[in-house]
C-alpha positions, 0 to 999 in steps of 0.5 A: 414296632414303632408307630406314628402319633399325630399332634395338633399344629405342625408337629408329628410324633413317632412314639416308641411302642417296644419295651426293650432296645434290640441290639444293632443288626450285624451287617457282616452277615449275609443279607438274608441272615440280617433281614431274618434277624430284623424281621423277627425283631432280634435286632434293629438298624442303628449305627452304634459306632456313630453313637446311636443307641437304638433308644427312643429319641426325636429328629427334625425332618423336612419335606417339599410337598404339594400344598394339599398334601400335609403330614408325614403318614405314608410319606417320605421325608429327609434330614436337612442335607437329604431334602436339599438333594431331593429338592435340587432334583426337582429344580427343572420340573416346572418347565418339563411339567408345563409340557407334560403335566402328568409325567412323573413327579409333576405333583411337585411343580408349582406352589409347593410347601416346605414342611418341618416335622419333629418325629419321636420314634423308637430309634430302631430304623427299618428299610427305606420305603418309597411312598408315592401317590396311587396311580388312577389313570393312564393307559399303562399306570406302571410304565406310563403313570398318570401323576394327577391324583395325590389323595392316596399314598402307598409305601413300599420297596420298589413302589415308584408307581403304586396302583390299587393292586399294590406296589409296582415299578417300571424297573422291578427287582427281585424281592431279595433280602439284601444289605447291598442294594446299589441305591438304598443299601438295605432291603428286607421283605418281612413277609410274615411279620411285616416289620418293614411296614411298622418302622421308620425307614431310613437310607443314605441314598448312594446318589446323594453322596459326594462323588457318587456320579462321575466316579462310580456309575460310569467313567468321568470321561463319558459324556455329561448325559451319562453322569447321572443315573447310569451304570457302565456295563462291565468290560467284555460284556454285552447287554441282552434282552428285548430291544425296542428301538435303535438309533444311529451314531458315528462315534463313541461320544455320540453313541453314549450321548444318544444312548443316555439322552434317549434313555432318560427321555423314555420311562420304559428304557432300561439300558442301551448298548452298541457293538460298533459305536454306530447302531445303538440298541435300546432295551425294555424290561429286564436285561442280562449280561453276556460275553462280548465286545460292547459299550453300554449302560443300564439305567438306574431308573426312577428319579435318577436317569428318568427326570433329567434331575440335578442329583449329584450336583452337590456333595450334600449326602444326607438321609431319606426317611419313610413313615408308613401308616402301619407304624402309627402308635395306637392312640 
């Protein structure tokens, strides 16, 4: 395991708390096998082919943060490139939050700080955890969270809207061990050892990479509204699920524009579909595919398709990191 040790001043450190370096995880195995090895301390996530050794070392990380939220315990950070990508995603938040101050991420809307942290860690990464403030208000803290309190942060996988009962997300996924998550790559749920809460998490999010939109999620010929945060439904497939509203279009371009624009504005929307380029159906909750002749897209969710973000405007790449409090080294 590894743990966080705080220092006076602007530095924080992650100290190695293990005696030996485990070998790198064999990611050619199935996701279940890889996570079983990781959760039981038989391997660590580091890239030996790029010179990483899994041994303790230091890294410099960055974080844009509200002025009253300091330190890295139970927080997410990024390297220089990763944090630039995150910061660009928030570029248009100030205007949006003026109209709706409790919407997602409106804690970052004013006099924010840029923190620079040096962490010392054992060199064996874990899955990236989403660290967000506990939701304490609103009629529905999961589907429509009231982002107004930043005293208590909770970290976890699929943890966009944590509450006092634990991690939640408007777009829940099955707790499946995998190395192929479309956004963050690796997800390991160590129900026994809880190792995923004892390590520094790291991910190179797909949406920060060059060409991640316009050449992956949907065809580049689709309207701009769909180029960030949406995945095209496969040819010969239609979405099925709970339809909660419809809009009327008059062409494919108008259907796609209406579909992605409206789905971006509505936190509960998980996708849209049209059979005739006329009536556009919008879905809430889990969806599945059935054979048919349709056009549509599923929403990635979170800060990609739900915030009119600037993700993907650059080719920065970079990594995101999580430093859960469970990994703090004993003093």
